[in-house]
C-alpha positions in Angstrom: 104.1 144.9 -38.9 103.6 146.7 -42.1 106.7 146.7 -44.1 107.4 149.7 -46.7 106.9 148.5 -50.7 109.5 149.9 -52.3 109.1 148.3 -55.9 108.3 145.0 -58.3 110.9 142.6 -60.0 111.2 142.7 -63.3 114.6 140.7 -64.1 117.8 138.9 -63.2 118.8 135.4 -61.5 120.7 133.4 -59.1 124.2 134.0 -60.8 123.2 137.8 -61.9 121.6 139.3 -59.0 117.5 140.2 -59.2 117.0 143.7 -61.1 114.0 145.6 -59.1 112.2 148.6 -60.3 112.1 151.2 -58.2 108.7 153.0 -57.2 109.9 155.1 -54.4 112.0 158.0 -55.1 115.6 156.7 -55.3 117.0 158.3 -51.9 114.7 156.5 -49.8 116.8 153.3 -50.3 120.5 153.1 -50.1 123.5 151.1 -51.3 123.0 147.9 -48.4 119.5 148.2 -48.1 118.2 144.7 -46.6 114.7 144.0 -48.5 112.2 141.4 -48.4 110.5 139.5 -52.0 107.2 138.1 -51.2 106.5 134.9 -53.7 104.4 132.9 -51.2 105.1 130.3 -50.1 108.6 132.1 -50.0 110.0 135.3 -49.0 112.9 135.9 -49.8 116.1 138.0 -48.8 118.4 140.1 -50.0 120.8 143.1 -49.6 120.6 145.9 -52.3 123.8 145.7 -54.1 123.5 148.7 -56.8 121.1 151.9 -57.7 121.0 152.4 -61.5 119.0 154.9 -63.8 117.2 153.7 -66.7 115.7 155.3 -69.3 113.3 153.6 -72.1 114.7 155.6 -74.7 118.0 157.5 -74.3 117.1 160.4 -75.8 114.3 160.5 -72.7 117.2 160.9 -70.8 119.7 163.3 -72.5 116.5 166.3 -72.9 116.0 168.4 -69.5 112.0 167.8 -70.5 111.5 169.6 -66.9 112.9 173.0 -68.8 110.3 172.4 -72.2 107.2 171.3 -70.6 105.0 172.6 -67.6 106.2 171.0 -63.7 102.8 168.7 -64.2 103.6 167.3 -67.8 107.2 166.9 -66.7 106.1 164.6 -64.3 104.3 161.8 -66.2 106.7 161.9 -68.6 109.5 161.2 -66.4 107.2 158.4 -64.8 106.7 156.8 -68.4 110.0 157.0 -69.3 112.8 156.9 -66.4 113.1 154.8 -64.4 115.7 153.3 -61.0 116.7 150.0 -60.9 118.0 148.2 -58.2 120.1 145.1 -57.8 119.2 142.7 -55.2 122.0 140.3 -54.1 119.8 137.1 -53.0 120.7 135.8 -49.9 118.1 133.3 -48.2 114.6 132.3 -48.8 112.6 131.5 -45.9 109.0 129.1 -46.1 105.7 131.3 -44.9 103.4 128.4 -46.0 100.0 129.4 -47.2 98.1 132.2 -46.6 97.1 132.6 -42.8 93.9 131.8 -41.8 93.1 129.6 -44.8 92.6 126.1 -44.3 95.8 125.2 -46.2 97.8 127.1 -43.5 96.4 125.1 -40.5 97.1 122.0 -42.4 100.9 123.5 -42.8 101.0 124.2 -39.5 99.9 120.6 -37.9 102.0 118.9 -40.2 104.9 120.9 -38.5 103.9 120.4 -34.6 102.9 116.9 -35.9 106.7 116.6 -36.9 105.4 115.7 -40.2 107.8 118.1 -41.7 110.6 120.7 -40.9 109.7 124.0 -39.3 110.2 127.0 -41.3 114.4 128.0 -41.0 116.5 130.5 -43.5 117.8 128.1 -46.4 120.1 129.4 -49.3 118.4 130.8 -52.4 117.5 127.7 -54.9 115.2 129.5 -57.3 113.6 132.7 -58.2 110.6 134.6 -57.7 108.1 135.5 -60.6 108.2 138.4 -62.3 106.3 141.0 -60.7 107.0 140.0 -57.1 106.2 142.5 -54.7 109.6 144.2 -53.0 110.2 145.5 -49.6 112.4 147.2 -46.8 112.9 144.8 -44.1 110.9 145.9 -41.0 112.1 145.2 -37.6 110.3 141.2 -37.7 112.2 140.7 -40.8 115.5 141.6 -39.5 114.8 139.5 -35.9 113.3 136.6 -37.8 116.9 136.0 -40.0 119.4 137.9 -37.5 117.9 136.5 -33.7 115.2 138.1 -31.8 115.9 139.7 -28.4 116.9 136.7 -26.1 119.8 135.7 -23.6 122.7 135.4 -25.8 121.7 137.5 -28.9 123.7 140.8 -28.8 123.1 144.0 -30.1 126.2 144.7 -32.6 124.0 147.6 -34.2 121.0 148.9 -36.3 119.9 148.9 -40.1 121.0 152.2 -41.7 117.3 153.0 -43.1 115.1 152.1 -40.3 117.2 151.9 -37.4 116.1 148.3 -36.4 118.7 146.5 -34.3 120.5 143.7 -35.6 121.6 140.7 -33.0 124.8 138.5 -33.2 124.4 135.1 -31.4 126.8 135.2 -28.7 127.4 131.7 -28.4 127.5 131.0 -32.2 130.1 133.8 -32.7 132.6 131.8 -29.9 132.1 128.2 -32.3 134.6 129.3 -34.9 137.5 131.9 -35.0 136.5 136.0 -35.9 137.9 138.7 -37.2 137.6 142.8 -36.8 139.3 144.8 -39.3 139.4 148.7 -40.6 141.5 151.3 -41.3 143.5 153.1 -38.9 140.9 155.6 -37.0 137.7 154.2 -37.8 137.2 152.3 -34.2 138.1 148.8 -34.3 139.0 149.1 -30.6 135.8 150.3 -30.0 134.3 147.9 -31.6 136.1 145.2 -30.2 135.9 146.6 -26.4 131.9 146.2 -27.1 132.1 142.4 -28.0 134.0 141.5 -25.7 131.4 143.1 -23.2 128.7 140.9 -25.2 130.6 137.9 -24.8 131.3 138.8 -20.9 128.1 139.7 -19.6 126.3 136.4 -21.7 129.3 134.5 -20.3 129.6 132.7 -23.8 133.1 131.9 -23.2 136.3 133.0 -21.2 138.6 135.6 -22.9 142.0 136.1 -22.9 143.2 139.5 -24.6 147.0 140.2 -25.3 146.6 143.8 -24.7 149.7 145.5 -26.4 148.7 149.0 -26.2 146.8 148.6 -22.7 143.7 149.9 -24.4 141.1 147.1 -22.7 141.5 146.5 -18.7 140.8 150.1 -17.5 140.0 153.0 -18.2 141.4 155.4 -20.9 140.9 158.4 -22.5 140.1 158.8 -26.2 142.9 160.3 -28.7 140.3 162.4 -30.5 138.1 163.6 -28.3 139.6 163.7 -25.2 137.1 161.8 -23.4 136.8 158.8 -20.8 137.0 155.4 -22.1 135.5 152.5 -19.7 137.6 150.0 -19.6 136.1 146.2 -19.0 137.6 145.6 -15.4 135.6 149.1 -14.2 132.2 147.5 -15.6 133.2 143.3 -14.5 135.1 144.0 -11.6 134.7 140.6 -10.1 135.1 138.5 -13.4 138.0 140.9 -15.3 141.7 140.4 -14.0 143.8 142.6 -15.3 147.8 141.4 -15.1 151.0 143.0 -16.0 154.0 141.8 -17.6 156.8 141.9 -15.4 157.5 142.2 -11.5 155.8 145.4 -10.0 154.3 146.7 -13.6 151.7 149.3 -13.4 148.6 150.0 -16.0 148.3 153.9 -16.3 149.3 154.4 -13.0 147.8 151.7 -11.4 148.6 147.8 -9.7 146.9 145.2 -11.5 145.2 142.2 -10.1 148.7 140.4 -10.4 152.0 140.5 -12.5 153.3 137.7 -15.1 156.8 137.0 -14.5 158.4 133.9 -17.0 160.0 131.3 -16.1 163.7 130.8 -17.6 162.9 126.9 -17.7 159.1 127.9 -19.8 161.4 128.8 -22.6 161.0 126.2 -25.2 163.0 126.1 -28.7 160.3 127.0 -30.8 159.6 130.4 -28.9 163.0 131.3 -30.1 162.8 130.4 -33.5 159.4 132.1 -33.7 161.4 135.2 -33.1 164.0 134.5 -36.3 162.7 137.6 -37.9 163.1 140.3 -35.0 166.5 138.9 -34.2 167.3 138.5 -37.5 168.5 134.8 -36.7 170.5 132.5 -39.4 169.5 129.6 -40.4 172.4 127.7 -38.3 170.1 128.8 -35.6 167.9 125.0 -35.1 171.1 123.1 -35.2 173.0 124.8 -32.3 169.3 125.1 -30.0 168.8 120.9 -30.9 172.2 121.0 -29.6 171.8 122.6 -26.7 168.4 121.0 -25.5 170.3 117.6 -26.0 172.9 119.1 -23.9 170.8 120.7 -21.0 167.7 119.3 -20.9 164.3 121.5 -22.4 164.1 123.3 -19.0 167.5 124.4 -18.8 168.9 125.0 -21.8 168.2 128.7 -21.9 169.6 129.6 -18.4 173.1 127.6 -19.3 173.1 129.4 -22.4 172.5 132.1 -20.5 175.2 132.0 -18.3 177.9 131.4 -21.2 180.2 134.2 -22.0 182.1 135.4 -25.5 185.4 136.7 -25.8 186.4 134.3 -22.4 190.2 132.6 -22.7 192.5 131.5 -20.2 195.7 130.4 -21.0 196.7 126.8 -21.2 199.9 124.9 -19.7 202.0 125.4 -23.1 201.1 129.3 -22.5 198.4 129.2 -25.6 195.0 130.9 -24.9 191.9 128.7 -25.4 188.5 129.2 -24.9 187.5 129.2 -20.9 185.6 126.6 -19.9 182.4 129.0 -19.3 182.6 130.5 -22.7 179.7 129.8 -25.9 183.1 128.3 -27.6 184.1 125.9 -25.0 180.7 124.4 -24.9 180.2 124.6 -29.1 183.9 122.7 -29.7 182.7 120.3 -26.8 179.8 119.6 -28.8 180.8 119.6 -32.3 178.9 123.0 -32.7 180.3 126.0 -35.2 182.1 128.5 -32.7 180.7 131.7 -34.6 177.1 130.0 -35.0 176.8 129.3 -31.6 178.4 132.9 -30.8 176.4 134.6 -33.2 173.0 133.3 -31.9 174.4 134.1 -28.0 174.7 137.4 -29.0 171.4 138.1 -30.6 169.9 136.4 -28.0 171.3 139.1 -25.7 167.7 140.9 -25.9 165.8 138.3 -24.8 168.4 137.6 -21.8 168.0 140.7 -20.3 163.9 141.2 -20.8 163.5 141.7 -17.0 159.9 139.5 -16.8 162.3 136.5 -17.6 163.7 135.4 -14.3 165.2 131.9 -13.1 162.7 131.7 -10.0 159.4 133.7 -10.2 157.9 135.1 -7.6 154.6 133.2 -8.3 153.2 130.9 -11.5 151.4 133.6 -13.5 151.2 131.6 -16.6 149.2 128.4 -14.3 147.5 131.4 -12.9 146.1 133.2 -15.3 145.3 129.3 -17.0 143.5 128.7 -13.9 141.1 131.7 -14.1 140.3 131.3 -17.5 139.7 127.2 -16.7 136.9 129.1 -14.1 135.5 131.2 -16.1 137.2 134.4 -15.4 138.2 136.7 -18.6 142.4 137.7 -18.3 143.7 141.0 -20.0 147.0 140.8 -20.4 148.6 144.2 -20.6 152.3 144.7 -21.6 153.1 147.7 -20.2 156.3 149.2 -21.2 157.1 146.4 -22.9 155.4 146.9 -26.1 158.3 146.0 -29.0 157.7 143.6 -31.3 159.6 141.0 -29.8 157.8 141.7 -26.2 154.7 140.4 -28.6 155.6 137.6 -30.3 157.3 135.8 -27.7 154.8 136.3 -24.5 151.9 135.9 -26.8 153.6 132.9 -28.3 154.7 131.4 -25.4 151.6 131.5 -22.8 149.4 130.5 -25.8 151.4 127.4 -26.4 150.6 126.8 -22.8 147.0 127.4 -22.6 147.0 125.2 -26.2 148.3 122.2 -24.4 145.6 122.7 -21.0 142.5 122.7 -23.6 143.6 119.9 -25.5 144.7 117.7 -22.5 141.0 118.8 -20.7 139.2 118.2 -24.1 140.7 114.4 -24.5 139.8 114.0 -20.6 136.4 115.0 -21.8 135.8 112.8 -24.8 137.0 109.9 -22.7 135.5 110.4 -19.5 131.8 112.5 -20.5 132.9 114.5 -17.1 134.2 118.0 -17.3 133.8 119.4 -20.6 136.3 122.4 -21.5 135.3 126.3 -21.3 134.6 127.7 -24.7 138.1 130.1 -24.9 138.2 133.3 -27.3 142.1 134.7 -27.5 142.0 138.0 -28.6 144.6 139.5 -30.6 145.6 143.0 -31.4 147.5 143.4 -35.0 147.3 139.9 -36.0 149.0 140.5 -39.3 152.9 140.4 -36.9 151.8 136.7 -35.7 149.5 135.3 -38.8 151.2 136.9 -41.5 153.1 134.4 -44.2 156.2 133.7 -43.1 155.3 133.3 -39.2 151.9 131.4 -39.7 153.1 128.3 -40.2 155.4 128.7 -36.9 153.3 129.7 -34.4 150.4 128.8 -32.2 147.7 130.7 -33.2 148.0 129.2 -36.9 147.3 126.1 -35.5 144.5 127.3 -33.1 142.8 129.2 -36.2 142.8 126.4 -38.3 142.4 123.0 -36.0 141.6 124.1 -32.3 137.8 124.5 -32.8 137.2 121.1 -31.8 139.1 121.6 -29.0 136.8 124.5 -27.9 139.6 127.4 -28.3 139.0 130.1 -31.1 140.7 133.2 -31.7 139.2 136.7 -32.2 142.2 139.0 -34.1 142.0 142.7 -34.9 143.5 144.0 -37.6 144.1 146.9 -40.0 146.2 145.3 -42.7 144.2 142.1 -42.9 145.9 141.5 -46.7 149.5 140.7 -44.6 147.4 138.2 -42.8 148.2 134.2 -44.0 145.3 133.4 -46.8 145.2 129.9 -45.0 144.0 131.4 -41.5 141.6 134.0 -43.3 139.5 131.4 -44.5 139.2 130.0 -41.3 137.6 133.0 -39.9 134.0 132.2 -39.1 132.3 135.9 -38.6 133.9 138.8 -39.8 133.3 142.3 -38.7 134.5 145.1 -41.1 134.7 148.7 -41.1 135.8 151.0 -44.2 139.2 149.8 -46.0 140.7 152.2 -48.2 142.8 149.4 -49.8 141.9 147.1 -52.4 144.0 143.6 -51.9 143.0 145.0 -47.7 139.0 145.1 -49.0 140.3 141.7 -51.2 141.3 139.6 -47.9 138.3 140.1 -46.6 135.8 139.2 -48.7 137.9 136.0 -49.5 136.1 132.8 -49.8 132.3 134.8 -49.6 130.1 134.1 -52.2 128.3 137.6 -53.6 131.9 138.9 -53.0 132.5 141.0 -56.5 129.1 142.7 -55.1 130.1 143.6 -51.8 133.3 145.0 -52.6 132.1 148.1 -52.9 129.8 148.4 -50.7 132.9 147.5 -48.1 134.8 150.5 -50.0 132.0 153.0 -49.2 131.0 152.7 -45.2 131.3 156.0 -43.5 135.2 155.6 -42.0 133.3 155.8 -38.8 130.5 153.9 -36.7 129.5 151.8 -40.4 130.5 147.8 -40.3 130.1 145.4 -42.7 128.8 141.7 -41.2 129.9 139.1 -42.7 131.0 135.2 -43.0 129.4 132.3 -41.1 128.3 133.9 -37.5 125.6 135.4 -39.3 123.1 134.7 -41.7 123.4 137.1 -44.8 125.8 140.1 -45.5 124.8 143.5 -44.2 126.1 146.6 -43.4 124.8 148.4 -40.0 125.6 151.5 -38.0 127.6 150.0 -35.0 126.3 151.3 -31.5 128.6 153.6 -29.6 130.9 152.8 -27.3 129.4 155.7 -24.6 127.4 155.2 -21.2 123.7 154.1 -23.2 125.8 151.1 -24.2 126.5 149.9 -20.8 122.9 150.8 -19.4 121.5 149.0 -22.1 123.4 145.7 -22.0 123.3 145.9 -18.3 120.1 147.5 -17.4 119.4 148.1 -13.9 119.8 146.0 -11.3 116.7 145.7 -8.6 117.7 145.5 -5.1 117.7 141.9 -3.3 118.9 139.7 -0.8 122.2 138.4 -0.8 122.4 135.3 -2.9 125.9 133.3 -2.5 124.9 130.8 -5.7 124.4 133.8 -7.6 127.9 135.2 -6.0 129.9 132.4 -7.2 128.5 132.2 -11.0 129.5 136.3 -11.1 133.0 135.3 -10.0 132.9 132.8 -12.8 132.5 129.8 -11.2 129.7 128.2 -12.4 
């Protein structure tokens, strides 16, 4: 494919970026443009990070010669004295071999085919092109060479801003490490997340568990700004996506979910309560009281036993004095040597949890186990919180369910490594408003921090969605592989998204100058190099391109089983 030449190298280096003398009008090149520098046997790939006006002498820039000379003479003068330079951040280099068609080229290809030398692949930049190397805007072939060609598993996330070339992300690589989608409120994070999830489901790259705090992803919705219908994942993947409602009889947007989740009191552990310390304003004495409860009643019974105790209940002793009733918190605390005020204070603060209608002594069905089995079988779960949208509900349910999943996937992975049979299916856990679970205070207590740091080797990763990445614990941010970020106005948020990445100083301004909607910056391990793109629109065209038209054919029971996720 023909490339459009835009200039040539005049100076620069690996640390200071390359400087390119522009030979086309400046408006034809934008910040963030993907360029190719030809320097046989290498092609260098880079990103335009700045566009600068220059002059051979400052006087020529100050004087408005177009007003003093005829247009033709002024144009010639400008061409000789005024210029535009690009700063190009070098990202990758690619061995293209000798001149195609030459004898050396045939020898080079033969050596690769014989295994005598490695096949060409993108490599980190270790050298520089010579002066006056030609610089081109990347064509569709260059984009495909770096970001992946059209094939199964390569999902089109968007298009280059200058020439509208498709940019792809490999879904199998995407799920191998935790990832994040960021952007200020109103930049379209939810739409972008829907598209990514649709790609993961369509290509069957992993099972997905979505903690849908605002009931956005499972069933059809209405856009708040346009009033148009927004298609839910359940609508397009009806047999593979299961929508779960929290609590008996819960409905999502007036519709019945596939099944409802009730949590058994026996499933609640002391760690689940300690996680709620900030939300419930628990005291430092809480762990001591919880330890005594577990020691007395056991890990599975403590919650129900403590719930049934009473505060302020007294009986009259034989000597006429009032003493705590046997079923009171005070009586239990005295018998176990626990501070009465601490125990009663904990009981009072846990009343909000005791009164949660979805926490019951005997659930109608084991919803937690049903969710885990569905994920193991290759189906996808969207857990909608319905009317239970408080932070307390979100923290408790998401952490408890993820703790169960972690235990199962660790067990399956260890079994697979021992026997070589039954490899666990990759699982992606999707968290909205992730800073509530992964801030500095909470991160070390939650299962999610452990997943981000360690569970990649157990086939479990996170996809976190947030508008304030600066509030997410640094250690968690450092573990994110792919980062997809829309516009961010806060400097701390920009710094957090770019943390740990090379060239972040050059990318900072680019991220701050994205369009508020439909432009995102791809970063991190999951993409070969940073690139700003125009994201796809979440509309009927997206679904038509993703799913395509299915031809009519005979019913195949084996294919039907695969469509259900049991492959």
